[in-house]
C-alpha positions in Angstrom: -19.9 -59.0 -3.7 -16.2 -58.6 -2.4 -13.8 -61.4 -2.3 -12.1 -62.8 0.8 -9.1 -60.8 1.8 -5.9 -62.7 1.7 -4.6 -61.7 5.1 -4.4 -63.8 8.4 -7.4 -63.8 10.7 -5.2 -62.6 13.4 -1.8 -61.0 13.4 0.8 -63.8 13.3 -1.5 -66.5 12.0 -0.4 -68.2 8.7 -2.5 -68.2 5.7 -3.9 -71.6 4.9 -2.9 -73.2 1.6 -6.4 -74.5 1.1 -8.9 -73.4 -1.5 -12.5 -73.4 -0.7 -15.5 -73.7 -3.0 -19.1 -72.7 -2.3 -21.5 -75.5 -1.5 -19.2 -78.0 0.1 -17.7 -78.8 3.5 -14.0 -79.0 3.9 -12.3 -82.3 3.3 -10.8 -84.1 6.2 -7.4 -83.0 5.3 -8.4 -79.4 4.8 -10.2 -79.5 8.1 -7.0 -80.8 9.8 -5.0 -78.1 8.2 -7.5 -75.4 9.3 -7.3 -76.7 12.9 -3.6 -76.9 12.9 -2.7 -73.7 11.2 -5.2 -71.3 12.9 -4.7 -72.9 16.3 -3.9 -69.6 17.9 -7.3 -68.2 16.8 -10.1 -68.9 19.4 -13.5 -70.3 18.5 -15.4 -67.0 18.8 -13.2 -64.8 16.5 -12.9 -67.7 14.2 -16.6 -67.4 13.3 -15.6 -65.1 10.6 -18.2 -62.4 11.1 -17.4 -59.6 8.8 -19.3 -56.6 7.3 -23.1 -57.2 7.3 -25.0 -55.6 4.4 -28.7 -55.6 3.8 -28.7 -58.5 1.5 -25.8 -60.6 2.5 -23.1 -61.2 5.1 -19.5 -61.2 3.8 -16.6 -62.6 5.9 -13.7 -60.3 5.9 -11.7 -62.5 8.2 -12.2 -65.7 6.3 -9.0 -67.9 7.0 -9.5 -69.9 3.7 -8.6 -68.5 0.3 -11.1 -68.0 -2.4 -11.0 -70.1 -5.6 -10.6 -67.8 -8.6 -13.9 -66.6 -10.1 -15.9 -68.4 -7.3 -17.5 -66.6 -4.3 -16.1 -67.5 -0.9 -17.9 -70.4 0.7 -18.4 -68.1 3.8 -20.3 -65.6 1.7 -24.0 -65.9 1.4 -27.3 -64.0 0.8 -29.8 -63.4 3.4 -33.0 -61.4 3.1 -34.6 -62.4 6.4 -34.8 -59.3 8.5 -34.9 -61.3 11.9 -31.8 -63.3 10.9 -30.0 -60.1 9.9 -30.9 -58.4 13.1 -29.4 -61.5 15.0 -26.3 -61.5 12.9 -25.7 -57.9 13.5 -26.2 -58.3 17.2 -23.6 -61.1 17.3 -21.3 -59.1 15.1 -21.6 -55.8 17.0 -22.5 -56.7 20.6 -21.1 -60.2 21.2 -17.9 -60.9 19.2 -15.0 -61.0 19.4 -14.9 -63.1 22.6 -11.5 -63.9 24.0 -12.0 -66.3 26.9 -10.0 -68.0 29.6 -11.0 -70.2 32.5 -10.2 -69.5 36.3 -10.5 -71.8 39.3 -10.7 -69.3 42.0 -11.0 -71.3 45.2 -10.5 -74.9 46.6 -13.4 -74.4 49.0 -16.9 -75.9 48.4 -19.8 -76.4 50.8 -21.3 -79.5 49.3 -20.0 -83.0 48.2 -21.2 -84.1 44.8 -20.9 -87.7 43.8 -18.3 -88.0 41.1 -17.1 -84.4 41.5 -14.7 -83.6 38.8 -12.7 -81.0 40.8 -11.5 -82.9 43.8 -9.8 -85.6 41.9 -6.6 -85.8 39.8 -3.6 -83.6 40.3 -4.9 -80.3 38.8 -5.8 -78.8 42.2 -3.8 -80.5 44.9 -1.0 -78.9 46.8 -1.5 -75.4 45.4 -1.9 -72.5 47.8 -4.8 -70.3 47.0 -4.1 -66.8 46.1 -5.5 -64.4 48.7 -3.5 -61.2 48.5 -5.9 -58.5 47.0 -3.1 -56.6 45.2 -1.8 -59.8 43.7 -5.2 -60.9 42.5 -5.9 -57.4 41.1 -2.6 -57.2 39.3 -3.2 -60.7 37.8 -6.7 -59.9 36.4 -5.6 -56.5 35.1 -2.8 -58.3 33.2 -5.3 -60.8 31.9 -7.4 -57.9 30.6 -4.4 -56.4 28.9 -3.7 -59.9 27.4 -7.0 -59.3 25.5 -9.3 -61.6 27.7 -12.8 -60.1 27.7 -14.8 -63.2 28.9 -14.1 -65.1 32.1 -15.2 -68.7 32.7 -15.2 -69.2 36.6 -15.4 -72.3 38.6 -13.5 -74.0 41.4 -14.5 -75.2 44.2 -17.5 -73.0 44.7 -16.8 -69.5 43.3 -19.5 -68.0 45.4 -17.3 -68.5 48.4 -14.7 -66.2 47.0 -16.9 -63.2 46.1 -14.1 -60.7 46.6 -12.1 -62.3 43.9 -15.1 -62.3 41.6 -15.6 -58.6 42.2 -11.8 -57.8 41.4 -12.1 -60.0 38.3 -15.3 -58.2 37.0 -13.6 -54.9 37.4 -11.1 -55.9 34.7 -13.0 -58.5 32.5 -16.3 -57.2 31.6 -18.1 -60.4 30.8 -18.1 -64.0 32.0 -19.9 -67.0 33.4 -19.8 -68.4 36.9 -20.6 -72.0 37.5 -22.1 -72.4 41.0 -24.1 -74.6 43.2 -26.4 -71.8 44.0 -26.3 -72.1 47.8 -24.7 -68.7 48.3 -26.0 -65.5 46.6 -23.6 -63.6 44.4 -23.7 -59.8 44.4 -25.8 -58.4 41.6 -23.1 -55.9 41.0 -21.1 -58.7 39.3 -23.0 -58.9 35.9 -21.8 -62.3 34.8 -24.0 -65.1 33.7 -24.6 -67.5 36.6 -25.1 -71.2 35.9 -26.8 -72.8 38.9 -26.3 -76.7 38.9 -29.1 -78.9 40.0 -28.9 -82.7 39.9 -32.5 -83.8 40.0 -35.6 -83.4 42.1 -35.0 -82.0 45.7 -35.5 -85.4 47.2 -32.3 -86.5 45.5 -30.1 -83.8 46.7 -29.0 -85.4 49.9 -27.8 -88.6 48.3 -26.3 -87.1 45.0 -24.8 -83.9 46.5 -24.6 -84.5 50.3 -27.0 -81.8 51.3 -30.5 -80.6 50.6 -30.0 -77.4 48.7 -32.9 -76.7 46.3 -34.7 -74.4 48.4 -31.6 -72.2 48.9 -31.0 -72.2 45.2 -34.5 -71.0 44.4 -34.4 -68.4 47.2 -31.1 -67.0 46.0 -31.7 -66.9 42.2 -35.4 -67.1 41.5 -35.7 -63.5 40.3 -32.1 -63.0 39.1 -31.9 -62.3 35.3 -28.3 -63.5 35.4 -29.2 -67.0 36.4 -30.0 -70.2 34.5 -30.5 -73.5 36.3 -28.6 -76.3 34.8 -29.9 -79.8 35.2 -27.2 -82.4 35.2 -29.0 -85.6 33.9 -27.6 -89.0 35.0 -28.6 -92.6 34.9 -30.4 -92.2 38.2 -32.3 -89.0 37.2 -33.1 -89.4 33.4 -36.7 -90.3 34.2 -37.1 -87.0 36.1 -36.5 -84.7 33.3 -40.2 -83.7 32.8 -40.7 -83.3 36.6 -37.6 -81.2 37.1 -38.5 -79.0 34.1 -42.0 -78.5 35.5 -40.7 -77.7 38.9 -38.4 -75.0 37.4 -41.2 -73.6 35.1 -43.6 -73.4 38.1 -41.1 -71.3 40.0 -40.3 -69.1 37.1 -36.7 -70.3 36.7 -35.1 -70.7 33.3 -33.6 -74.2 32.8 -31.1 -75.8 30.4 -29.8 -79.4 30.4 -26.3 -80.9 31.1 -25.2 -84.6 31.1 -23.2 -86.4 33.7 -19.7 -86.8 32.4 -17.6 -89.0 34.6 -13.9 -88.5 35.4 -11.3 -91.0 34.8 -11.0 -91.4 38.5 -14.8 -92.2 38.7 -14.4 -94.8 36.0 -11.3 -96.4 37.5 -13.0 -96.7 40.9 -16.0 -98.4 39.3 -13.7 -100.8 37.6 -11.7 -101.7 40.7 -13.1 -104.6 42.9 -12.7 -102.4 46.0 -13.4 -98.9 44.7 -11.9 -96.6 47.3 -14.7 -94.7 49.1 -14.7 -91.0 50.0 -17.0 -88.0 50.3 -17.1 -87.8 46.4 -17.6 -91.6 45.8 -20.1 -92.6 48.4 -22.4 -95.2 46.8 -21.5 -95.7 43.1 -20.9 -99.3 41.9 -21.3 -101.2 38.7 -24.8 -101.8 39.5 -25.7 -98.3 40.8 -23.9 -95.3 39.2 -24.5 -92.1 37.3 -23.2 -93.0 34.0 -25.7 -92.6 31.1 -26.2 -95.7 28.9 -27.3 -95.7 25.3 -30.9 -96.3 26.2 -30.6 -93.4 28.9 -29.4 -91.1 26.1 -32.3 -92.0 23.9 -34.8 -91.5 26.7 -33.1 -88.2 27.6 -33.5 -86.9 24.0 -37.2 -87.9 23.9 -38.0 -86.4 27.2 -36.1 -83.2 26.6 -38.0 -82.8 23.2 -41.3 -83.2 25.2 -40.1 -80.7 27.9 -39.2 -78.2 25.1 -42.7 -78.6 23.7 -44.6 -78.4 27.0 -42.5 -75.6 28.7 -41.3 -73.4 25.9 -40.9 -70.3 28.0 -38.8 -72.1 30.7 -36.5 -74.2 28.6 -33.4 -72.8 27.1 -32.2 -75.5 24.6 -32.8 -76.4 21.0 -33.5 -79.6 19.0 -30.2 -79.3 16.9 -27.9 -79.3 20.0 -30.0 -82.0 21.5 -29.5 -84.4 18.5 -25.8 -83.7 18.6 -25.3 -84.2 22.3 -27.3 -87.4 22.5 -25.2 -89.3 19.9 -24.6 -92.6 21.6 -21.3 -93.0 19.8 -20.0 -90.0 21.6 -19.7 -86.3 20.9 -16.0 -85.7 20.3 -13.4 -87.1 17.8 -10.7 -88.8 19.9 -7.2 -89.5 19.3 -7.0 -93.3 19.1 -3.7 -93.5 21.0 -4.8 -91.5 24.0 -8.7 -91.1 23.9 -8.2 -87.4 24.2 -10.6 -85.3 22.1 -9.0 -83.6 19.2 -11.8 -81.4 18.2 -13.0 -79.9 21.6 -13.2 -76.1 21.5 -12.1 -76.2 25.2 -8.7 -77.6 24.6 -6.0 -75.2 25.9 -4.4 -73.4 22.9 -3.8 -69.9 21.8 -5.2 -67.3 24.1 -7.5 -69.7 25.9 -5.8 -70.8 29.2 -6.8 -72.5 32.3 -5.6 -71.0 35.7 -5.5 -72.7 39.0 -6.3 -71.2 42.3 -2.7 -70.0 42.9 -3.0 -68.0 39.5 -0.6 -70.4 37.7 -1.4 -71.3 34.2 -2.2 -75.0 33.8 -0.1 -75.7 30.7 0.3 -79.4 31.4 -3.3 -80.4 31.1 -5.6 -80.8 28.0 -8.5 -78.6 28.9 -10.2 -76.6 31.6 -11.9 -79.8 33.0 -8.9 -82.1 32.6 -10.2 -84.9 34.9 -13.2 -85.7 32.8 -13.0 -88.6 30.4 -13.2 -87.3 26.8 -14.8 -90.5 25.7 -17.7 -90.0 27.9 -17.8 -86.1 28.0 -21.1 -84.5 27.2 -20.5 -81.3 29.3 -22.9 -78.7 27.8 -20.6 -75.8 27.7 -17.6 -77.5 26.2 -19.9 -79.4 23.8 -21.9 -76.3 22.6 -18.7 -74.4 21.9 -17.4 -77.4 19.9 -20.7 -77.6 18.0 -20.4 -73.9 17.1 -16.9 -74.3 16.1 -17.8 -77.2 13.7 -20.6 -75.1 12.2 -18.1 -72.6 11.0 -16.8 -75.1 8.6 -20.2 -75.5 6.9 -21.1 -73.3 4.1 -23.2 -70.4 5.4 -25.6 -70.7 2.5 -26.7 -74.1 3.6 -25.9 -73.9 7.3 -27.3 -70.5 8.3 -30.2 -71.7 10.3 -28.1 -74.1 12.3 -25.5 -71.4 12.9 -28.1 -69.0 14.2 -29.7 -71.8 16.4 -26.4 -72.6 18.1 -25.4 -68.9 18.6 -28.9 -68.0 19.9 -28.5 -70.9 22.5 -25.1 -69.6 23.5 -26.3 -66.0 23.9 -29.2 -67.0 26.0 -27.2 -69.3 28.3 -23.9 -67.3 28.6 -24.8 -63.6 28.5 -26.7 -62.2 31.5 -30.3 -61.2 30.9 -32.8 -62.5 28.4 -32.5 -61.2 24.8 -36.1 -61.1 23.7 -35.5 -61.0 19.9 -33.4 -64.2 20.2 -36.0 -66.0 22.1 -38.8 -65.2 19.7 -37.3 -65.5 16.2 -39.0 -68.4 14.3 -35.9 -68.8 12.2 -33.9 -69.8 15.2 -35.7 -72.9 16.4 -33.0 -75.2 15.3 -35.4 -77.7 13.6 
């Protein structure tokens, strides 16, 4: 077995003066050094996927030096053919991923309670870019910067389809977060995440309009689409019913958890919480925030849904255990309550762009209005779980590594990858 090469993971990255040994996790100090000194390396390239051989995977890009006469902790033996096929798939077809996030429009055609976009200062007072040549030049430059995966939101991205088409011409892969009320051209081969907030009867109250019928009509037979159920205090008891509804209509489903903005929390705390179209009914007695008992109930019901509706649900027990931790998902800076280990923090090549195409260098992440203390957003949390897993020795953490990557591929790459859906190793138990 070859030893780790002693060169930076990416050009310009510094070598970490930390020595690794097989069979142990990094200490807190080593972990801090790893985060600080490879901060310009994004989560996906940092997964250290090197040359895969029939009996083992070795990590050419390991950012941590090897202890003399000991194998690198990222090296391991693997004789399971299914696992090897999946590892090869990730190595050759998926990575490296260099992502950035783009808000492409202020417009939206519904009004969700507790919306995280129309609060804070990140969107206000910025004219939306509309000139086609300017937009084309911007995304061409993004591709030249190395971006090969776009994370797209807004507003409602489907209302700016021409921009999506221009983006897709330059950035080959991506994900669009949409409310699903407007169909997106099938020529745009991005993953499409369609948000639902509960049973159809709840749409009017929670989102300002009855939209489920439109969502199903637009994306029922679309292999790019996954429906994403945002579970809240008001809807946690509907997990089985929502899952059954999607299963009956042949729609793949995953789960998100309502994550309040600081504005939402402030209004709940204020005696006369200011009302508007995005804060219509919430109060201390009636709101969307998940309680510890809600989280336990959610975990139990999702486990039952995964068992009952195996073909419809895209999730796994490992991620479910992590996301339902009542103490919170992220490690926080005690002085600011900002997450210090979130994979969606803006650093290195990962940037967040506003609708005027300016880089949002003055915010913490791509969803800056959400409270890190309460954040359980599925995409950010899954990326963070994957990042954490890279610091666990592969010999002991292979199954968990595969479970998380399998979930990411099924959610965020268009189409269904049959071998990832059927591999018994990848159940994340």
